[in-house]
GUBA-603596 format. One record per residue (C-alpha): residue in one letter; x, y, z; residue number from 0. Coordinates in pm, 1 decimal. Layout:
N
PT code X Y Z pos
PT A X Y Z NUM;
...
***
This chain:
214
PT code X Y Z pos
PT M -753.5 1547.9 -459.4 0;
PT S -605.5 1776.4 -196.6 1;
PT T -526.5 2128.9 -310.2 2;
PT H -239.2 2147.4 -61.5 3;
PT R 107.6 2007.9 -127.0 4;
PT D 221.7 1764.4 136.1 5;
PT R 537.0 1837.7 332.9 6;
PT W 725.9 1568.2 140.6 7;
PT A 651.7 1738.8 -191.9 8;
PT E 761.5 2071.6 -49.2 9;
PT L 1092.3 1915.0 55.4 10;
PT T 1164.9 1720.5 -264.0 11;
PT G 965.5 1877.6 -544.0 12;
PT G 836.0 1530.5 -629.7 13;
PT Q 1166.1 1428.1 -785.1 14;
PT A 1327.2 1214.6 -513.0 15;
PT G 1244.1 863.6 -634.3 16;
PT E 1578.4 752.1 -774.0 17;
PT K 1783.9 920.4 -500.8 18;
PT Y 1567.0 764.2 -229.5 19;
PT A 1600.8 416.9 -382.3 20;
PT E 1975.7 458.4 -420.8 21;
PT R 2010.7 551.9 -54.2 22;
PT F 1848.4 229.6 64.2 23;
PT A 2036.3 21.3 -190.3 24;
PT Q 2362.0 155.5 -47.6 25;
PT L 2247.8 80.8 306.6 26;
PT A 2164.3 -276.9 208.4 27;
PT E 2498.1 -323.2 34.8 28;
PT S 2679.0 -202.1 347.9 29;
PT G 2507.2 -468.6 557.9 30;
PT H 2224.0 -271.3 712.9 31;
PT D 1887.6 -441.9 760.4 32;
PT V 1650.9 -234.7 546.9 33;
PT H 1350.9 -459.1 603.9 34;
PT G 1272.7 -388.2 968.2 35;
PT E 923.9 -256.8 891.7 36;
PT A 829.0 -567.3 692.5 37;
PT T 967.3 -800.1 958.6 38;
PT F 775.1 -610.5 1227.2 39;
PT C 447.0 -629.7 1035.2 40;
PT T 483.0 -995.7 942.8 41;
PT A 509.1 -1084.3 1311.7 42;
PT L 159.2 -936.1 1358.6 43;
PT L -2.1 -1118.1 1066.6 44;
PT K -128.6 -1454.0 956.3 45;
PT P 9.7 -1587.1 625.7 46;
PT A -108.4 -1430.9 300.8 47;
PT A -251.4 -1121.2 466.9 48;
PT R -393.7 -832.5 269.1 49;
PT I -182.7 -519.3 323.4 50;
PT L -206.5 -155.7 214.9 51;
PT D 121.7 34.5 209.9 52;
PT A 1.0 392.6 254.7 53;
PT G 265.3 635.3 132.6 54;
PT C 453.2 343.3 -19.6 55;
PT G 726.8 553.0 -180.9 56;
PT T 957.0 335.0 -390.2 57;
PT G 783.6 21.6 -263.3 58;
PT R 1060.5 -110.1 -42.5 59;
PT V 828.3 -225.6 236.5 60;
PT A 547.4 -359.4 17.7 61;
PT I 787.7 -548.3 -207.8 62;
PT R 946.3 -722.3 89.8 63;
PT L 606.1 -805.9 238.7 64;
PT A 500.9 -954.3 -95.1 65;
PT E 818.8 -1163.1 -97.5 66;
PT L 710.1 -1293.1 242.9 67;
PT G 381.1 -1410.4 94.2 68;
PT H 142.4 -1124.3 160.9 69;
PT H -90.3 -950.7 -86.0 70;
PT C 14.6 -586.5 -111.3 71;
PT T -117.3 -266.4 -263.4 72;
PT G 84.7 56.1 -253.0 73;
PT V -47.3 412.6 -271.5 74;
PT D 154.7 732.5 -302.4 75;
PT T 121.7 1086.4 -437.6 76;
PT D 483.4 1103.9 -559.4 77;
PT L 504.8 981.4 -918.5 78;
PT S 884.8 968.6 -910.2 79;
PT M 869.8 724.3 -618.6 80;
PT L 595.3 518.0 -781.5 81;
PT A 800.4 493.9 -1101.8 82;
PT V 1072.1 312.0 -907.6 83;
PT A 818.0 82.3 -738.9 84;
PT R 654.3 -6.3 -1070.5 85;
PT R 992.0 -75.6 -1229.4 86;
PT D 1112.6 -295.9 -944.5 87;
PT A 787.5 -487.8 -889.5 88;
PT P 558.6 -452.8 -1191.4 89;
PT A 332.3 -736.1 -1075.7 90;
PT L 220.7 -551.3 -762.9 91;
PT E -58.6 -293.7 -755.4 92;
PT W 75.5 60.8 -730.5 93;
PT L -180.4 342.3 -717.2 94;
PT H -129.2 715.7 -752.2 95;
PT G -350.5 899.3 -509.3 96;
PT D -392.4 1130.1 -213.8 97;
PT L -433.6 948.5 118.1 98;
PT A -678.1 1217.0 230.8 99;
PT H -905.7 1098.4 -53.0 100;
PT L -826.9 728.5 -46.0 101;
PT D -1192.3 645.8 -105.8 102;
PT A -1161.5 794.6 -456.0 103;
PT L -933.8 505.2 -557.8 104;
PT G -1207.8 244.2 -527.7 105;
PT L -1016.7 14.3 -294.3 106;
PT V -1215.0 -280.3 -161.8 107;
PT P -1217.9 -251.5 220.1 108;
PT G -1109.4 -539.2 439.1 109;
PT F -733.6 -495.1 465.0 110;
PT D -573.0 -690.8 746.7 111;
PT L -309.6 -423.8 797.0 112;
PT V -232.5 -73.5 677.3 113;
PT I 125.2 43.8 718.4 114;
PT A 233.6 407.0 702.5 115;
PT A 609.6 395.3 752.5 116;
PT G 881.9 641.0 662.5 117;
PT N 733.2 943.1 844.2 118;
PT V 421.9 938.0 626.9 119;
PT I 203.6 1098.8 895.4 120;
PT P 436.2 1391.4 979.9 121;
PT L 492.3 1461.8 609.7 122;
PT L 125.8 1490.6 514.8 123;
PT A -19.2 1820.4 399.5 124;
PT F -100.2 2043.9 695.9 125;
PT G -458.6 2002.0 808.9 126;
PT T -518.3 1669.2 631.5 127;
PT E -381.1 1441.9 904.5 128;
PT S -709.4 1353.9 1074.8 129;
PT A -878.6 1292.5 738.3 130;
PT V -597.7 1059.3 634.3 131;
PT V -626.2 857.6 955.0 132;
PT R -1003.3 825.9 900.3 133;
PT Q -946.4 708.3 544.2 134;
PT L -688.8 449.6 652.1 135;
PT A -913.4 319.1 928.8 136;
PT A -1204.6 292.2 684.9 137;
PT V -1030.6 30.8 467.6 138;
PT L -940.7 -200.2 758.8 139;
PT R -1139.2 -509.3 843.7 140;
PT P -1270.0 -539.1 1199.7 141;
PT G -967.9 -644.2 1400.6 142;
PT G -733.3 -497.3 1139.1 143;
PT L -424.3 -298.3 1232.3 144;
PT L -284.1 43.8 1146.6 145;
PT V 94.4 41.6 1189.5 146;
PT T 281.2 370.9 1175.6 147;
PT G 636.4 491.3 1224.4 148;
PT M 701.1 857.9 1290.2 149;
PT G 975.8 1085.6 1408.2 150;
PT L 906.8 1302.4 1709.1 151;
PT D 1209.3 1532.2 1698.0 152;
PT A 1434.0 1697.3 1440.2 153;
PT A 1688.3 1415.1 1463.4 154;
PT H 1430.5 1170.1 1325.9 155;
PT L 1263.4 1398.0 1071.0 156;
PT P 1366.1 1586.7 756.0 157;
PT L 1211.4 1892.5 922.0 158;
PT P 1342.5 2145.2 1174.6 159;
PT E 1069.0 2054.5 1421.9 160;
PT P 797.9 1789.5 1449.8 161;
PT P 462.0 1899.7 1305.0 162;
PT V 269.3 1621.0 1481.3 163;
PT T 269.0 1497.8 1840.3 164;
PT L 176.9 1150.2 1960.6 165;
PT T -107.7 1300.9 2160.8 166;
PT E -254.2 1451.8 1843.0 167;
PT F -201.2 1133.0 1646.7 168;
PT D -365.4 915.2 1911.2 169;
PT H -659.0 1158.5 1920.3 170;
PT W -707.2 1129.4 1543.0 171;
PT C -691.1 751.3 1572.2 172;
PT S -949.6 752.3 1850.5 173;
PT Q -1179.3 970.0 1640.3 174;
PT A -1147.4 712.5 1360.7 175;
PT G -1247.8 428.6 1593.5 176;
PT L -895.1 293.3 1644.1 177;
PT V -750.6 180.5 1976.0 178;
PT L -380.5 189.4 2064.7 179;
PT S -260.9 -169.5 2101.1 180;
PT R 114.3 -124.3 2154.3 181;
PT R 394.5 123.1 2097.6 182;
PT Y 768.7 83.3 2046.2 183;
PT A 1068.8 309.5 1997.6 184;
PT T 1203.8 118.2 1696.6 185;
PT W 1095.3 -129.5 1432.0 186;
PT G 1306.8 -380.5 1621.5 187;
PT G 1060.9 -365.3 1910.9 188;
PT D 1258.4 -162.0 2164.7 189;
PT P 1027.2 -31.2 2439.8 190;
PT Y 894.5 319.3 2391.5 191;
PT R 963.6 566.5 2669.6 192;
PT Q 829.1 918.9 2705.4 193;
PT G 1063.5 1158.0 2527.6 194;
PT D 1195.7 908.7 2270.8 195;
PT G 1253.2 1059.9 1928.3 196;
PT Y 1072.5 792.0 1728.6 197;
PT A 757.1 590.3 1778.3 198;
PT V 623.4 278.4 1610.5 199;
PT S 254.0 254.7 1693.5 200;
PT V 4.9 -26.9 1642.5 201;
PT H -359.1 79.8 1649.9 202;
PT A -641.3 -171.6 1606.7 203;
PT L -992.9 -143.7 1469.9 204;
PT P -1195.7 -333.2 1731.4 205;
PT Q -1385.3 -644.1 1635.6 206;
PT Q -1752.8 -570.0 1582.2 207;
PT L -1977.0 -702.4 1854.4 208;
PT D -2237.2 -958.5 1752.3 209;
PT P -2572.6 -771.5 1771.7 210;
PT R -2769.4 -1095.7 1813.3 211;
PT P -2888.9 -1179.7 2165.4 212;
PT A -2691.9 -1448.4 2346.3 213;
***
């Protein structure tokens, strides 16, 4: 496990689970669509896909994806968040672990999609970002997708300034063998333009070429 606390833990002390869940419950009750991430991902997938929710938090995204017929596993370091997820969806697989050491959890590779929503990448422990991207890429099947959402300015982050740039993130993805497929400014699919404060990125692990002669 990492010896460094992630930025989320530094902000919350690992005690934000109930408050975080309550916030989204209130948004849903007021008529807001709180399932944009799940809707976005489902549009990229065939039915009954295998999905890893990396930094799953209280399980909001994974639970909705499971309701839509997909097979979901959630991983998070925050036990207070996982407690909410396990209470709300006890039948799903919720794992406590560090994304920088995802291989220690014994996950079977071959996921169709890995989602890291909710500013997971910017809130990682400093210096672990490239390792996390490598770990996430390693559990994808050939042709699988890494979908991320991340704030790029203070207005879209719980931080005074962004710790990660898109250029850095794309470089880490490239190092992990991932190729940028498409990028949006919102989970609703609005086009991304340079200088936007939020980015939804879809990176793909290329299909392996058949080594046999034609």
